[in-house]
Every structure is written in structure tokens, then in C-alpha cells.
N, C-alpha and C positions, 0 to 999 in steps of 0.2 A: 504495500499499499503504498508506504516510505518511498519508495521508488517512483511510482507513478503521478505522485504531488510532484516530486523533483525533475520530471520529465517535462511534465506540464509547466512549471514556472519555469523551466530552462526553454522552452519552447515560445511561451510567452516573452521572455527576455528577450532572445535574439530577434522575433518579430517585433519588437517596440525598437528595437537599434535598427532594425533596417527604415523603418518608419521615421526614426529620429533624424536621418540622414537628409531627409528633403528639407529644403528652405526657402520659405517664400521671402522674396526680396521686399515686398510691404511690412512684412512683419517682423524682419530679422534684426539683432542686435549688433550693436558694432561690434562685441566681442564675435560675435559670428561670422560677420561678412569678413572681420579682417584675419580669423581663423581660416578661411578659404584661401585655394594657392592662387596666387595670381591678382590678390587684392591687396592694398596697402591703405595706410591711413587716408591719401588721399582720395582715392577711389570711393572709400567707404563715407568720407563727409560728403562726397558729392550726390552720393546714393541717398545720404540721409538730409540733405538739402534740399532736395527734388521731392522726395518723399515727403516733408513736411506742405509743401505746397499742394501734393494730391497724390491718392495712390496711382499706381504705374497699373497701367489696363492688360497691356500686352507687354511683348517681350520688345515690340517694334517701338512701343511708349517711350520704355526703358533706354531703349539704346537711342531714340531721338535726346531724350530729356539729359542724360547723363554723358557728361564728357568722360572719353576716355575706356566707355564700355561700347565697343564695337561689336561687329558680328563675330569676330574670333573669339574676342572675352567670353561672350553671351553663353557661344558655343562650349567654353570651356566649364563655366560656369554650370550651366544647364547639366554637363556632365558629372557634375559635383556635385551635382541634388537642389541646386539654388532651383527655384521655381516662380512665376509670375502667374496669380491666379489660378494657380494650381497647373501651368502647363507647362512644359517644356521650352527648350528653344527651337525652329526647327529653321534649318537653313534652307534660305530662299534663294534660288536659282540666279538672281541678280548678284546675292552677297558673294557666291561662287566666283571664284576667280577665273578664267579659263585659263588650264595649262598649255592652249594649245597655240597662243598666242607666243610665249617662248619658243616653243619648239620649233614653227612657223619660221620665227628669224633666225635660229640656228640652220633649220633647213635653208631657207635663202642664201644665207653665206658659202654653207656648204656646198650647192648648186651653184654656184659662178665656180665657171672653170678655172682656173688658176695661171698667168701666162709662163710658159715655161723658157726658163732663162735664154736657150739658145736663138728664141726668137728674137726675142730683146736683141741680143747680138746682133741678129741679122739685120734687123730694122735699121741699126746706125748705118750710116753711108762710110764705106772703105775710104779708107786715108788715099789721096789722090799721090801718085808715083810719078815723079818728073823723068 
């Protein structure tokens, strides 16, 4: 009987730990925000100041109002369990930087044929012999 009670207690304890990791950006304390990876005192103060004006409606509202909270930071915070009105940050297609631009410029540079050294030498006029 004691084992069953201990097992139930442990199950609820672990369940509580998983729920405790979600933090609502509208309700988080300064200590909770500072404890997050990538959040320092400046960003914490900016979040707290903007939150005093009005609660964040969604991630887009938060990223537009808080300086230093962009798509990458929002994605990182969301992965750590931060939520706005209960929802995780969803990456928009416009927020993603296309990697094709870097590849395309590298392909263009590689596509240009290099001039051989012999062609440059033949292009120069030969010195006149008297």
C-alpha cells in the first residue's frame, strides 16, 4: 500500500514539474524571465515595461512592442516553454531567411569561368623586333 501511495505521489510530482516549465510572458516575474537562457536584465526590463502598458495579445504583438525580441529570440524562448496567451511561437514563412540567397550568390561566383593565364599572355601584343 505504501508503495502505491509513493508511486502516485512521484507521478504527480513529475507531472507538476513538466507543467511548471511553461511560463506565460504576461505573468512571468523578473526572476523567471532572467532565469531563461538568452534573456538578460535589459530584455527583462523591456518586457516588464511593455507589459505594464497592456498585456501581450500574441507573439506578434510581443515581438513588435519589445525591442530585442525578434523572431529568433521568440523561437528560442518558446522552445524553453515561454507562452503568450497559452500559445507557442510559430515561425512564419516571412520570418525565415531564405538560405537559397547565399547559395545562389555562391553558385553565380562559381559559374563564372576563370580566365586561364595563357589567354591573358596571348592577349598582350608581342614586342616589335627591329
